[in-house]
C-alpha positions as CSV (number, residue, x, y, z in Angstrom):
1,X,241.4,46.2,52.7
2,X,243.9,49.1,53.0
3,X,247.6,48.9,52.2
4,X,250.3,51.2,53.4
5,X,252.2,50.5,50.2
6,X,250.8,49.2,46.9
7,X,252.5,47.0,44.4
8,X,252.5,46.7,40.6
9,X,251.6,43.8,38.4
10,X,252.2,43.4,34.7
11,X,249.9,40.8,33.1
12,X,252.0,39.1,30.5
13,X,249.9,36.0,29.9
14,X,246.6,34.4,30.9
15,X,245.7,35.1,34.6
16,X,243.0,32.7,35.8
17,X,241.4,31.7,39.1
18,X,243.3,32.6,42.2
19,X,245.8,34.3,40.0
20,X,243.2,36.9,39.1
21,X,242.6,37.7,42.7
22,X,246.3,38.0,43.4
23,X,246.5,40.4,40.5
24,X,243.7,42.6,41.9
25,X,245.2,42.6,45.3
26,X,248.3,44.4,44.0
27,X,246.0,47.4,43.3
28,X,248.0,48.6,40.3
29,X,247.6,46.6,37.1
30,X,249.3,47.0,33.7
31,X,247.7,44.5,31.3
32,X,248.9,43.4,28.0
33,X,246.2,43.5,25.3
34,X,246.3,39.8,24.6
35,X,246.5,38.6,28.2
36,X,243.0,38.3,29.8
37,X,242.2,38.2,33.5
38,X,239.4,35.8,34.4
39,X,238.1,33.5,37.1
40,X,236.9,30.7,34.8
41,X,238.0,29.9,31.2
42,X,235.5,30.1,28.4
43,X,235.6,26.3,27.7
44,X,234.7,25.5,31.3
45,X,231.9,28.0,31.2
46,X,230.5,26.5,28.0
47,X,230.6,23.0,29.6
48,X,228.8,24.3,32.6
49,X,226.1,26.0,30.6
50,X,225.8,22.9,28.3
51,X,226.1,24.9,25.1
52,X,228.6,27.1,23.2
53,X,228.1,30.6,24.5
54,X,231.5,32.3,24.8
55,X,234.0,32.2,22.0
56,X,237.3,33.3,23.7
57,X,238.8,34.3,27.0
58,X,239.2,37.8,25.7
59,X,235.5,38.1,25.6
60,X,235.4,37.4,29.3
61,X,238.4,39.2,30.7
62,X,240.2,41.0,27.9
63,X,241.6,44.5,28.4
64,X,239.5,46.3,25.8
65,X,236.3,44.3,26.4
66,X,236.1,44.2,30.2
67,X,239.1,45.0,32.4
68,X,239.8,48.5,31.3
69,X,236.2,49.8,31.0
70,X,235.4,48.4,34.5
71,X,238.5,49.9,36.2
72,X,240.4,46.7,37.1
73,X,243.3,47.4,34.7
74,X,245.0,50.8,35.1
75,X,246.8,50.7,31.8
76,X,246.9,48.7,28.6
77,X,250.1,47.9,26.7
78,X,250.9,46.2,23.5
79,X,253.9,44.1,24.5
80,X,256.2,43.3,27.4
81,X,258.7,46.0,26.6
82,X,256.1,48.7,26.8
83,X,254.8,47.2,30.0
84,X,258.3,47.3,31.6
85,X,258.7,50.9,30.5
86,X,255.4,51.9,32.0
87,X,256.3,50.3,35.3
88,X,259.6,52.1,35.5
89,X,257.8,55.4,34.5
90,X,255.2,54.8,37.3
91,X,258.0,54.2,39.8
92,X,259.7,57.4,38.8
93,X,256.9,59.3,40.6
94,X,257.6,57.4,43.8
95,X,260.4,58.1,46.4
96,X,263.1,55.4,46.7
97,X,262.1,54.6,50.3
98,X,259.2,55.2,52.6
99,X,259.1,58.7,54.2
100,X,261.9,60.1,52.0
101,X,261.5,63.3,50.0
102,X,260.7,63.0,46.4
103,X,263.7,63.4,44.0
104,X,263.2,66.4,41.8
105,X,263.8,65.3,38.3
106,X,266.6,67.2,36.7
107,X,267.2,66.5,33.1
108,X,267.5,68.3,29.8
109,X,263.8,68.7,29.6
110,X,263.8,71.2,32.4
111,X,266.0,73.5,30.3
112,X,263.0,73.8,27.9
113,X,260.3,74.0,30.6
114,X,261.4,76.4,33.4
115,X,259.0,76.9,36.3
116,X,258.4,80.6,35.5
117,X,257.3,80.0,31.9
118,X,254.0,81.2,30.5
119,X,250.9,79.1,30.5
120,X,249.9,79.4,26.9
121,X,246.8,77.1,26.8
122,X,243.6,78.8,27.7
123,X,240.1,77.2,27.5
124,X,238.0,79.8,25.8
125,X,234.9,77.5,26.1
126,X,233.4,75.6,28.9
127,X,233.5,72.4,26.9
128,X,237.2,71.5,26.5
129,X,239.5,68.5,27.1
130,X,240.9,68.8,30.6
131,X,244.1,66.9,29.5
132,X,245.0,70.0,27.4
133,X,244.8,72.1,30.5
134,X,247.0,69.6,32.4
135,X,249.6,68.7,29.8
136,X,248.8,71.0,26.9
137,X,249.5,69.9,23.3
138,X,250.9,70.9,20.0
139,X,248.9,73.5,18.1
140,X,249.1,73.4,14.3
141,X,249.6,76.8,12.7
142,X,246.7,77.3,10.5
143,X,246.2,79.5,7.4
144,X,243.1,80.2,5.3
145,X,242.9,78.5,1.9
146,X,243.8,80.6,-1.0
147,X,241.4,81.5,-3.8
148,X,243.1,79.0,-6.2
149,X,242.7,76.2,-3.6
150,X,239.0,77.0,-3.1
151,X,238.2,76.9,-6.8
152,X,239.0,74.5,-9.6
153,X,238.6,75.6,-13.3
154,X,236.7,78.7,-12.1
155,X,234.1,76.7,-10.1
156,X,233.9,76.6,-6.4
157,X,234.5,73.2,-4.7
158,X,231.6,72.0,-2.7
159,X,233.6,69.7,-0.5
160,X,234.2,70.3,3.1
161,X,237.9,70.9,2.5
162,X,237.0,74.3,1.0
163,X,235.1,75.3,4.1
164,X,237.7,74.6,6.7
165,X,241.2,75.9,7.3
166,X,244.2,74.2,5.7
167,X,246.9,73.0,8.0
168,X,250.5,73.8,7.5
169,X,253.3,71.5,8.4
170,X,254.5,73.8,11.2
171,X,253.4,73.1,14.8
172,X,253.9,75.1,18.0
173,X,253.8,73.8,21.6
174,X,251.1,75.2,23.9
175,X,252.3,74.8,27.5
176,X,249.9,73.8,30.3
177,X,249.9,73.8,34.1
178,X,252.4,71.0,34.6
179,X,255.8,70.2,33.2
180,X,256.0,69.3,29.6
181,X,255.6,65.5,28.8
182,X,255.3,64.7,32.5
183,X,251.6,63.8,32.7
184,X,250.6,60.1,32.6
185,X,246.9,59.2,32.8
186,X,245.6,56.1,34.4
187,X,242.2,54.3,34.2
188,X,241.4,56.3,31.1
189,X,238.6,54.0,29.9
190,X,236.8,53.7,33.2
191,X,234.5,56.4,34.7
192,X,235.5,58.8,31.9
193,X,233.8,61.8,33.5
194,X,237.0,62.2,35.7
195,X,240.6,62.3,34.5
196,X,243.3,61.1,36.9
197,X,247.1,60.8,36.6
198,X,250.5,61.8,37.8
199,X,252.6,64.7,36.6
200,X,255.4,66.9,37.7
201,X,255.4,70.5,38.8
202,X,258.9,72.0,38.7
203,X,260.2,68.5,38.7
204,X,258.2,67.5,41.8
205,X,255.9,64.5,41.3
206,X,252.2,65.3,42.0
207,X,248.8,63.7,41.7
208,X,246.3,65.3,39.5
209,X,242.5,64.9,39.4
210,X,240.4,66.9,36.9
211,X,236.8,66.9,35.9
212,X,235.7,66.1,32.3
213,X,233.6,69.0,31.0
214,X,232.2,67.2,28.0
215,X,229.4,64.6,27.8
216,X,230.7,61.0,27.9
217,X,229.1,57.7,27.1
218,X,228.8,54.7,29.4
219,X,228.3,51.2,28.0
220,X,227.6,47.9,29.6
221,X,228.0,45.0,27.2
222,X,225.5,42.2,27.0
223,X,226.2,38.8,28.5
224,X,225.8,36.0,25.8
225,X,225.0,33.5,28.6
226,X,221.6,35.3,29.2
227,X,220.8,35.2,25.5
228,X,217.7,37.4,24.7
229,X,217.4,38.5,28.4
230,X,220.6,40.6,28.1
231,X,221.2,43.5,25.8
232,X,223.7,46.3,25.6
233,X,223.0,49.2,27.9
234,X,224.3,52.7,26.9
235,X,223.6,56.1,28.3
236,X,225.1,59.5,28.4
237,X,226.7,61.2,31.4
238,X,226.9,65.0,31.5
239,X,230.2,66.7,32.2
240,X,231.1,68.5,35.4
241,X,229.1,66.0,37.5
242,X,230.2,63.3,39.9
243,X,228.6,60.0,39.1
244,X,228.8,56.8,41.2
245,X,231.7,55.4,39.2
246,X,233.6,58.7,38.9
247,X,233.2,59.3,42.6
248,X,234.7,55.9,43.4
249,X,237.5,56.6,40.8
250,X,238.2,59.9,42.5
251,X,238.4,58.4,46.0
252,X,240.5,55.5,44.8
253,X,242.9,57.9,43.1
254,X,243.3,60.0,46.3
255,X,244.1,56.9,48.3
256,X,246.6,55.8,45.6
257,X,248.3,59.2,45.7
258,X,248.3,59.1,49.5
259,X,250.3,55.9,49.4
260,X,253.0,57.6,47.4
261,X,253.0,60.8,49.6
262,X,252.2,62.9,46.5
263,X,251.0,66.5,46.8
264,X,247.5,66.6,45.3
265,X,246.1,69.0,42.7
266,X,242.3,69.0,42.1
267,X,241.2,70.9,39.1
268,X,237.7,71.5,40.4
269,X,234.9,72.0,37.9
270,X,231.9,70.2,39.3
271,X,228.3,71.3,39.6
272,X,227.5,68.6,42.2
273,X,226.7,64.9,42.4
274,X,224.2,63.1,40.2
275,X,221.1,62.2,42.2
276,X,218.7,60.3,39.9
277,X,217.1,57.0,40.8
278,X,219.7,55.0,39.0
279,X,222.6,56.9,40.6
280,X,221.0,56.5,44.1
281,X,220.6,52.8,43.5
282,X,224.2,52.6,42.4
283,X,225.3,54.1,45.8
284,X,226.3,57.6,44.9
285,X,226.0,58.5,48.6
286,X,228.5,55.9,49.6
287,X,231.1,56.6,46.9
288,X,230.8,60.4,47.4
289,X,231.5,59.9,51.1
290,X,234.6,57.9,50.2
291,X,236.1,61.1,48.8
292,X,235.6,62.9,52.1
293,X,237.1,60.0,54.0
294,X,240.2,60.0,51.8
295,X,240.7,63.8,51.9
296,X,240.3,63.9,55.7
297,X,243.3,61.6,56.1
298,X,245.4,63.1,53.3
299,X,248.7,64.1,54.9
300,X,250.3,65.8,52.0
301,X,249.4,69.3,50.6
302,X,246.1,69.5,48.8
303,X,245.4,72.3,46.3
304,X,242.0,73.0,44.7
305,X,242.3,75.0,41.5
306,X,239.3,76.5,39.7
307,X,240.2,76.8,36.0
308,X,238.6,79.4,33.8
309,X,234.9,78.9,33.1
310,X,234.8,76.5,36.1
311,X,231.9,75.9,38.5
312,X,232.1,74.5,42.0
313,X,228.8,74.3,43.8
314,X,226.3,72.0,45.3
315,X,227.5,68.8,46.9
316,X,230.9,69.1,45.2
317,X,231.6,72.3,47.2
318,X,230.6,70.5,50.4
319,X,233.0,67.6,49.7
320,X,236.0,69.8,49.0
321,X,235.1,72.0,52.0
322,X,235.7,69.0,54.2
323,X,239.4,69.7,54.4
324,X,241.4,72.9,55.0
325,X,243.1,73.4,51.7
326,X,244.0,76.2,49.4
327,X,241.7,77.4,46.6
328,X,243.4,78.8,43.5
329,X,241.2,81.2,41.6
330,X,241.7,82.9,38.3
331,X,240.1,86.4,38.7
332,X,240.7,87.6,35.1
333,X,241.8,85.9,31.9
334,X,244.8,88.3,31.6
335,X,246.2,86.8,34.8
336,X,246.7,83.5,33.0
337,X,249.9,84.6,31.3
338,X,252.4,83.9,34.0
339,X,253.0,81.1,36.5
340,X,255.2,81.1,39.5
341,X,256.0,78.9,42.5
342,X,254.5,79.5,45.9
343,X,254.1,77.6,49.1
344,X,257.5,75.9,49.3
345,X,257.9,75.2,45.6
346,X,254.9,73.0,45.4
347,X,252.0,75.3,44.5
348,X,252.3,76.8,41.0
349,X,250.1,79.7,40.4
350,X,248.7,80.9,37.1
351,X,248.4,84.5,38.1
352,X,250.9,87.4,38.0
353,X,250.0,88.2,41.6
354,X,249.2,85.7,44.4
355,X,245.5,85.5,45.1
356,X,245.2,82.5,47.4
357,X,242.5,82.3,50.0
358,X,241.3,79.6,52.4
359,X,238.4,77.6,51.3
360,X,236.9,77.9,54.8
361,X,237.4,81.7,55.4
């Protein structure tokens, strides 16, 4: 079921039965931590099974237990005030009416984050947090421990504190690709091998999709109703690979950004699609093709950026080659220092000189 415009729902209390379906139909769900979403309450299920199996509604449809890990809830909040704030923040990325241009945010923050500033964060290893590349973070200034700190009464300390650097109270900001404090991640607990969210680039709202480079864990909790026939299933998923759930998450995010007419930035770092027996059974072919379908119909600009140490090959290259977009490459680490605006103030480049090229030619 496709919607031209999607709506938001804030779950403030128990949502059960048809209410749970109505919640899911809105596509964008912000769930309070103590407000479960379920089809049948735990008391009715226990009566149906003829024994006490479930202990609470949270166990069936709680945010931490089920709805965030399975991708139903986009965001978890602690109270109603935080939920209202997150809805308003989400709406700040959306134009005030359909077809209108996005309002460029102009506030005091832009004085401290000009569009021509340096990109200070650089991933020196191929295993890094993609959120630092997107939004950057504070870096603590470190100093080596003094000799007096390393020894006590003339004897060396054997603890780990003597082997690591001692942090000072001072912190410095390492800037990333997008405007400072503008990135908001959604669906952070589901399909963790892909990171999606919204950010701003020179004040312009954009959609962001990035690959997780590190190994992640996937866990399916046991169902108490099946007793000994059900057990927890946990397995590792390598980074830089599209899995069935992360492929579906990518396609769903593209469609979501398309509804808001957002320019799309894909930080490409994929070696391909997973193709094992379990992944084939879980329909990796279908979910991977969803990405192609959504990209083909994407009307706004799409930019594919290859970060340092990135790989783009195999089926991932074929999928991103399905549209005529712009590939941003980083030829040398030294070109990372400056960023500028190109292509009608939408594309921000991390090179001192433009080096765009078509992905097709």
